[in-house]
N, C-alpha and C positions, 0 to 999 in steps of 0.2 A: 269277354275274356281275351279274344283275339285283339281287340282294340287296345286293351291295356298292355299286352305284350309288345305290340308295335310301337306304342308310345314310349315304353321303356327302352326299346332298341334305338328309337330316334333320339332320346335323351342321351344315351350312351355315345352315339356317334357325334352329337353336338358337343358333348363334354370332351371327347378325345380331340376334336378339331380345335377346340379352344386352347389346348396346350401347344399346338403347332403355330399359333398365330404370332407373327412378329410385330413389334410396335411400329407404328407409322411415323416416319420422319418427315418434317416439313421440307418441301423442295425450295421454298423461298428463304432468303436470308432476312432475319429480323433484327432491326436496330432498336435499342432501348434508349429513350431520352427522357429527361426530366423537364417539365414545364410547370411553372407555378407550384412547385413542390409536389407534383403528381408525376407518376411514371407512365409513359406511353410506349407501346410497342408498334413500330412502323415496319410494314412489310410491302414489298412491291408485288402486286398481284397480276399485272398485265404489262406486256411489252409495247404493244401498239394499239391505241395510245397508252402512254405510260400512266398507270393508275397505282396509287398507293392506298393501303388500308391502315388506319390509325385506331388502335384499341387501347383504352385507358385501363390501368390496373385499379380495381376498386378498393385496394388496401384492406381487404376483408371487412368492408363496410365499417371502418373505424370511425366512430362519431367524434373522436378527438383529433382528427386530422387537420390539415390546413383549411383556411376559410374557403367557402365555395366560390367557384369561378364558372363562367359560361364554358361548356364543353366545346362548342364550336370554335371559339377563339383559341382554346387550348389545342385542339386538333390542328388548326391552321399553323400555329406556332411549332407544334411537334413535327409535322411533316416538313416544314421549312428547315427546322433545325437538323433533322435526320438526313435530308436529301441535299440541302443547299439550293434547292429550287423553290420557286414560289408556287403554292397551290392555286389552281384556277377555281376561285370561289363559286363561280356559276355552275361548275361541274360537280361540286361537292354534294354528297347526300349521306344520310345516316340510315342504317338498317334497324330493324326492331331490336337487335341485340346491343345497340349503342355503339357500333363500329362505324367510323367515318371512312368514306371512299372519295378520293379526289384525283383528278388529273393534275399534272404539274407542268410548269413552264420554266425551262432552264435557259433563259436568254441572258 
């Protein structure tokens, strides 16, 4: 019975703290670009070396969308279009969520 009362008290405290939570705002500025009729969100995630993250909008998994294209080529074009710099392809990698990360060269 004591355990049940302490669990109720803990649930009440957690419930009250949830109302005081403020939404988290992204610190980084995100640019939205369109490549091959697909929307990409490009965000700078690191200053030194400069690294950008490219995330493709899945369009709610619409089966009637534009024809498929290789995502790597789309990510390269999206980063170049959003930043005006060339992505360094040898530094590019993709995480398990499908986001691409790449350093850029602005020469």
